[in-house]
C-alpha positions in Angstrom: 0.2 0.1 -0.1 2.6 2.4 0.6 4.3 2.0 -2.8 1.1 2.4 -4.4 0.5 6.0 -1.7 4.0 6.9 -3.5 2.9 6.4 -6.8 -0.3 8.1 -7.0 0.0 10.8 -4.2 2.6 13.2 -2.6 3.5 13.3 1.1 2.1 16.8 2.1 3.7 16.1 6.2 6.8 16.8 4.8 9.3 19.1 6.1 11.1 19.6 2.9 8.1 20.7 1.0 7.2 22.9 4.1 5.0 21.3 6.5 5.6 22.1 9.9 5.1 20.4 13.5 3.1 23.5 15.1 2.6 22.2 18.7 3.1 19.3 20.8 1.7 18.7 24.6 5.1 17.0 25.1 8.3 16.5 23.3 10.6 15.2 26.2 12.6 12.9 24.7 12.7 13.7 21.0 11.5 16.5 18.9 8.4 17.3 17.3 9.8 18.5 14.2 11.5 14.7 13.8 8.4 13.4 12.8 8.0 15.2 9.5 11.6 14.5 8.3 11.7 12.6 4.8 14.8 10.4 5.3 14.0 7.0 6.7 14.4 7.2 10.5 17.5 5.4 11.8 18.8 3.9 15.2 22.0 5.1 16.6 22.8 2.3 19.7 24.6 4.8 21.5 23.6 7.8 21.0 22.2 9.8 24.1 21.2 13.8 24.8 20.3 15.7 28.0 17.0 14.2 28.3 18.0 10.2 27.5 18.3 8.1 24.6 18.2 9.9 21.4 15.5 8.8 19.4 14.6 10.0 15.8 11.1 10.5 15.8 8.6 12.3 18.0 8.8 10.9 21.8 6.8 12.3 24.8 7.8 11.3 28.1 6.0 8.7 30.3 2.4 10.0 31.2 1.4 10.1 34.9 -1.5 12.1 34.7 -5.0 11.1 32.7 -5.4 11.9 29.3 -3.0 11.3 26.0 -0.3 13.4 24.0 -0.6 14.9 20.5 0.9 16.9 18.0 -0.3 19.4 15.6 1.0 19.5 11.9 0.2 22.2 9.3 0.7 20.7 6.1 2.8 21.9 3.5 0.1 23.0 1.0 -3.8 22.7 1.7 -5.0 19.4 0.0 -7.3 16.4 -0.2 -6.0 13.2 2.1 -5.9 9.9 1.1 -3.8 7.8 3.0 -1.5 8.2 6.2 1.3 6.4 7.2 2.3 6.4 11.0 6.0 4.5 11.3 7.3 3.2 14.7 10.4 2.2 13.4 12.9 1.8 16.3 10.5 2.4 19.1 10.5 -1.0 21.1 8.6 -0.8 24.1 8.2 3.1 24.0 5.7 3.1 21.1 2.1 4.5 22.0 -0.9 1.3 21.9 -2.4 3.3 19.5 -3.3 6.4 17.6 -6.0 8.4 15.8 -5.6 11.7 13.7 -8.0 14.5 12.9 -8.3 16.9 10.6 -9.3 20.7 10.3 -9.4 23.5 7.5 -8.6 27.0 8.8 -6.0 30.1 7.0 -4.0 30.4 10.4 -2.9 28.4 13.3 -5.7 26.4 14.7 -7.5 27.6 18.3 -9.3 26.3 20.7 -12.1 27.3 19.1 -11.2 25.3 15.6 -13.4 22.0 15.0 -11.5 18.9 14.4 -13.2 15.8 12.3 -11.8 12.2 12.7 -9.7 11.4 9.4 -8.4 8.1 11.2 -10.4 6.2 14.1 -8.3 5.2 17.3 -6.1 2.2 15.7 -3.3 0.2 17.3 0.2 0.4 16.6 2.5 -2.3 17.0 6.5 -1.6 17.9 9.2 -0.8 15.4 6.3 -1.2 12.6 5.0 0.9 9.7 1.3 1.0 9.1 -0.5 2.3 6.2 -4.1 3.0 6.0 -6.2 4.7 3.2 -8.5 7.1 4.6 -11.8 8.8 3.1 -11.9 12.7 3.2 -13.4 14.9 0.5 -12.6 17.9 2.4 -9.4 20.2 1.9 -7.3 20.0 4.7 -5.2 22.2 5.9 -3.7 20.8 9.5 -4.0 17.1 11.0 -3.4 16.4 14.6 -1.8 12.8 15.7 -3.1 11.5 19.0 -1.1 8.7 20.7 -2.5 7.0 23.6 -1.1 7.4 26.2 2.4 8.6 25.4 5.4 7.2 23.8 7.0 7.8 20.3 6.4 7.6 16.5 9.1 8.1 14.3 7.5 9.1 11.2 4.1 10.5 10.2 3.2 10.5 6.3 0.4 12.2 4.8 -0.2 11.1 1.2 -2.7 12.9 -0.8 -3.0 15.9 -3.5 -2.2 19.4 -3.2 -5.4 21.8 -3.5 -5.0 23.1 -7.6 -7.6 24.8 -9.0 -6.2 24.0 -12.9 -9.4 25.6 -14.2 -8.5 29.1 -12.8 -5.0 28.9 -14.9 -4.9 30.9 -17.8 -3.9 28.6 -21.0 -1.1 30.9 -21.9 0.5 30.7 -18.3 4.2 29.3 -17.9 4.3 27.4 -15.1 6.1 24.4 -13.2 4.6 21.4 -14.3 6.4 19.2 -12.2 6.4 21.2 -8.8 5.4 19.3 -5.8 3.4 22.5 -4.6 1.8 21.8 -8.1 1.0 18.1 -7.7 3.9 17.2 -9.2 5.5 13.5 -7.8 8.4 11.4 -8.2 7.0 7.8 -9.2 10.3 5.7 -9.4 13.8 5.5 -9.8 16.7 3.6 -10.1 18.5 4.0 -7.2 18.7 7.0 -4.0 20.9 5.7 -2.5 22.5 9.3 -1.0 19.4 11.5 -1.8 15.8 11.1 -1.9 14.0 11.5 -5.6 11.2 13.5 -4.5 13.6 16.2 -3.2 14.3 17.9 -6.6 10.5 18.6 -7.5 10.6 20.6 -4.1 10.7 24.5 -3.7 13.5 26.8 -3.6 17.1 26.1 -4.2 18.6 23.4 -2.6 20.0 24.0 1.0 23.4 21.7 0.9 24.3 18.4 -1.0 22.0 16.5 1.1 18.5 18.1 0.0 18.9 16.7 -3.6 18.6 13.5 -5.4 22.1 11.5 -5.3 22.7 7.7 -6.5 25.3 5.3 -5.6 28.3 5.1 -7.4 27.4 3.1 -10.7 29.9 -0.2 -11.1 28.2 -1.8 -14.1 26.9 -0.8 -16.7 23.8 1.5 -17.9 22.8 4.5 -16.6 20.6 6.1 -13.6 17.0 7.6 -13.8 13.6 8.7 -12.2 10.4 9.2 -13.8 8.1 12.3 -12.5 4.4 12.3 -12.9 3.3 16.3 -13.9 1.0 17.8 -11.5 -1.0 18.4 -15.2 -0.3 17.7 -18.8 1.3 20.1 -20.5 3.6 21.8 -23.3 6.8 22.2 -22.1 9.0 25.3 -22.9 11.8 25.2 -20.8 14.0 22.1 -18.6 16.0 23.0 -15.5 18.3 21.1 -14.4 20.3 22.2 -11.3 23.7 20.4 -9.9 23.7 22.8 -7.4 26.6 21.4 -4.5 27.4 18.8 -6.4 30.8 19.0 -7.7 32.8 15.9 -7.3 29.9 13.8 -7.7 27.7 15.9 -10.7 26.0 13.6 -13.7 28.4 14.0 -16.6 25.0 14.4 -19.2 21.5 14.1 -19.0 18.6 13.1 -21.4 14.7 13.4 -21.4 12.4 11.2 -22.2 8.7 11.8 -22.2 4.7 10.8 -23.0 1.1 11.5 -22.3 -0.3 9.0 -20.7 -4.2 8.2 -20.3 -4.1 4.8 -18.3 -4.2 5.5 -14.8 -4.5 2.0 -13.8 -1.1 1.5 -14.9 1.1 -0.3 -12.3 4.8 1.1 -11.4 6.5 -1.4 -12.7 4.9 -1.5 -16.2 5.4 2.2 -15.9 9.0 1.8 -15.6 9.5 -0.9 -18.3 7.6 1.0 -21.0 9.4 4.5 -19.6 12.4 3.0 -21.6 10.8 3.6 -24.9 9.4 6.7 -24.7 10.1 9.3 -26.8 12.9 11.9 -26.3 12.4 15.4 -25.6 16.0 16.3 -24.5 19.0 14.3 -26.3 22.3 14.1 -24.1 23.4 17.6 -22.9 26.9 18.1 -21.2 26.3 18.8 -17.8 28.8 20.8 -15.2 29.1 20.8 -11.5 27.4 23.2 -9.2 25.3 25.0 -11.9 21.8 25.9 -13.1 21.3 24.2 -16.8 18.6 25.9 -18.7 17.1 24.2 -21.9 14.6 25.8 -24.2 15.9 25.7 -27.6 17.0 21.9 -27.3 13.5 20.4 -26.6 12.0 18.5 -29.2 8.0 19.3 -29.1 6.1 16.4 -29.2 2.8 17.7 -27.8 1.5 17.4 -24.5 3.2 15.2 -21.9 2.4 14.1 -18.5 5.1 11.9 -17.4 8.8 12.6 -17.9 12.1 10.4 -17.4 15.2 11.9 -16.3 18.1 10.3 -17.0 21.6 10.9 -15.7 24.9 9.4 -17.0 26.3 7.3 -15.7 25.7 8.2 -12.3 25.5 11.0 -9.5 23.3 13.9 -8.0 20.8 16.7 -9.0 19.6 19.0 -6.7 16.3 20.4 -8.5 14.8 19.8 -11.6 12.3 22.0 -13.4 9.3 21.9 -16.2 8.3 24.7 -17.2 4.9 24.9 -19.4 1.9 25.5 -20.1 -1.0 23.5 -19.4 -2.5 20.8 -21.8 -4.0 17.7 -22.2 -3.6 14.3 -23.9 -6.3 14.2 -26.3 -4.8 17.4 -28.2 
């Protein structure tokens, strides 16, 4: 189920995307901000701090009074929620017994008067486990409240969904980044993401450092690395940006781009990967340089509207950001 969430939706509770943990009743043992980290949680056996064992997640102290703990999260952008993941990795004996999630929509910060609605009813969780749950929510959501019963630790909270994007209001001639995560773009699959997460390349702004990008391991065999991006809306590409900021001794030597306009929403990831090898090429192999933003305009081959692109890097390396600027269109044009 998690694989399907990643293919069809984006994590609106991603810290790198802009989500913020606003408030927690208690985060004595582990900071609430870690709950939203994009990297998978880790366990460092000998790491301690002034409060005790360092844990990669959010952890409250042992509750000695009635009630339970909770954390309020502002999503990166209001949107429609389709699934949640509660990850208790490395929490053994200090995980909650149950969790539940509420949601609301408000322009600012939720207050005592804010009305919350149940998104996920009270659900048991296990130690060192990853629980994925489909949810039904037809309302636009701006904030979620994660309840843990009665206390304990959660490594990660993922809230998968679709950003609220009213494409009907977009002027047909307006050029925008159709791949941007906040416009509904998402990274579906890649050959490798050993050093950096593939979704980073479509996140807002410039990369913060070399860790804030997509980087593969050193390729020791034949072939090359690649990543497949689903656009937030099909469109006609006018400009491509491949930014290798911070990648100096480990940037790709070259890149190329393939693209297609897909109307079959039922295609699974494996089928998509296999077919992507034969997609038309819209950008032939181009030389890349270290720590540089590369802009390609005249080099783009116009094949009409596209909905998915495959960025190929040769033979391996790191990319900080990937932008696909264009105007909206549809696959039936």
